[in-house]
C-alpha positions in Angstrom: 126.0 135.7 88.5 124.6 132.2 88.7 121.0 133.5 89.0 121.5 135.8 86.1 122.6 133.1 83.8 119.8 130.8 84.9 117.3 133.3 84.1 118.3 133.8 80.5 116.6 131.7 77.9 119.7 130.3 76.2 119.5 127.6 73.6 120.6 124.2 74.8 124.0 123.2 73.7 126.3 120.3 74.2 129.1 121.5 76.6 132.4 119.7 76.7 133.5 119.7 80.4 136.2 118.1 82.3 139.9 118.0 82.1 141.7 117.6 78.7 143.1 114.1 77.9 146.6 113.5 76.5 147.0 111.8 73.1 148.5 108.8 75.0 145.4 108.7 77.3 143.1 109.0 74.2 144.9 106.0 72.6 144.4 103.9 75.7 140.8 104.9 76.0 140.2 103.8 72.4 141.9 100.5 73.1 139.8 100.0 76.3 136.6 100.7 74.5 137.5 98.2 71.9 138.8 95.3 74.1 135.9 95.8 76.7 133.3 96.2 74.0 132.2 99.2 76.0 129.9 100.8 73.4 128.2 97.5 72.7 127.5 97.0 76.4 126.4 100.6 76.9 124.0 100.3 73.9 122.7 96.9 75.2 121.9 98.6 78.5 120.1 101.4 76.7 118.1 98.9 74.7 117.0 97.1 77.8 116.1 100.3 79.6 114.1 101.6 76.6 112.3 98.2 76.3 111.4 98.2 79.9 110.1 101.8 79.8 108.1 100.9 76.7 106.5 97.8 78.3 105.6 99.9 81.4 104.0 102.7 79.3 102.1 100.1 77.2 100.5 98.5 80.3 98.9 101.8 80.9 97.9 102.6 77.3 98.2 100.2 74.5 100.9 101.3 71.8 101.9 104.3 73.9 105.5 103.5 72.7 105.5 101.4 69.5 108.5 99.4 68.2 109.0 102.2 65.7 109.3 104.6 68.7 111.8 102.3 70.5 113.9 102.1 67.4 113.8 105.9 67.0 114.8 106.4 70.6 117.7 103.9 70.3 119.0 105.6 67.0 119.0 108.8 68.9 121.0 107.3 71.8 123.3 105.6 69.4 124.1 108.9 67.7 124.6 110.6 71.0 127.0 108.0 72.3 128.9 107.1 69.2 131.7 109.7 69.2 135.1 109.4 70.9 135.1 112.8 72.6 132.2 111.7 74.8 134.4 108.9 76.2 137.6 111.0 76.4 135.7 113.4 78.6 134.2 110.8 80.8 137.5 108.8 81.2 139.7 111.9 81.6 140.2 111.2 85.4 141.4 107.6 84.8 145.2 107.6 84.7 147.1 105.9 81.9 148.4 103.4 84.3 144.7 102.5 85.4 143.7 102.4 81.8 146.5 100.0 80.9 145.4 97.9 83.9 141.8 97.8 82.7 143.0 96.9 79.1 145.1 94.0 80.5 142.3 92.8 82.7 139.8 92.6 79.8 142.5 91.0 77.5 143.1 88.3 80.1 139.4 87.9 80.8 138.0 88.1 77.3 134.8 86.2 78.1 133.7 89.2 80.3 133.4 91.3 77.3 132.6 88.7 74.7 128.9 89.5 75.1 129.5 93.0 76.3 127.9 92.2 79.6 130.6 93.4 82.1 132.0 96.9 81.8 133.8 99.4 83.9 131.7 102.6 83.4 132.0 106.1 84.9 128.9 106.8 87.0 128.4 110.2 85.2 128.2 108.5 81.9 125.7 105.9 82.9 123.6 108.6 84.7 123.6 110.7 81.6 122.6 107.8 79.5 119.7 107.1 81.8 118.7 110.8 81.7 118.8 110.8 78.0 116.6 107.7 77.7 114.1 109.1 80.2 114.0 112.4 78.3 113.5 110.7 74.9 110.8 108.4 76.2 108.9 111.2 77.9 109.1 113.2 74.6 107.6 110.3 72.7 104.8 110.0 75.3 104.2 113.8 75.3 103.9 113.9 71.6 101.4 111.1 71.5 99.3 112.7 74.3 99.0 115.9 72.1 97.4 113.9 69.3 
């Protein structure tokens, strides 16, 4: 069955995976994201990664990735990581008790999240972010090589 499905040329789709979250868990995830400045930190990490990739590409070929390209990649990433359901899926395995502890920790240590520099992040989410950035950057370079 697996090989049959892999052989089909199905269009790429976003698939929501994982266990469902309760309303109470979603409320805690929302609060955690707010008090920890999670999205801000994640997008800062994306900005740094895209800038490093652009500098590396531009060392080989001047203006391989322009500032306009960087802005476009970051807009794409922002749009992909700016909806709650993505975080609900990624934090679904964190219990309500654990979420409450994380919220308390960030509230008691507000300076950690003030600049969005220290976050608790599921490995899958960070891995997916890295893959999305790599793919977007590769796409920009491939399009420029076609010209």
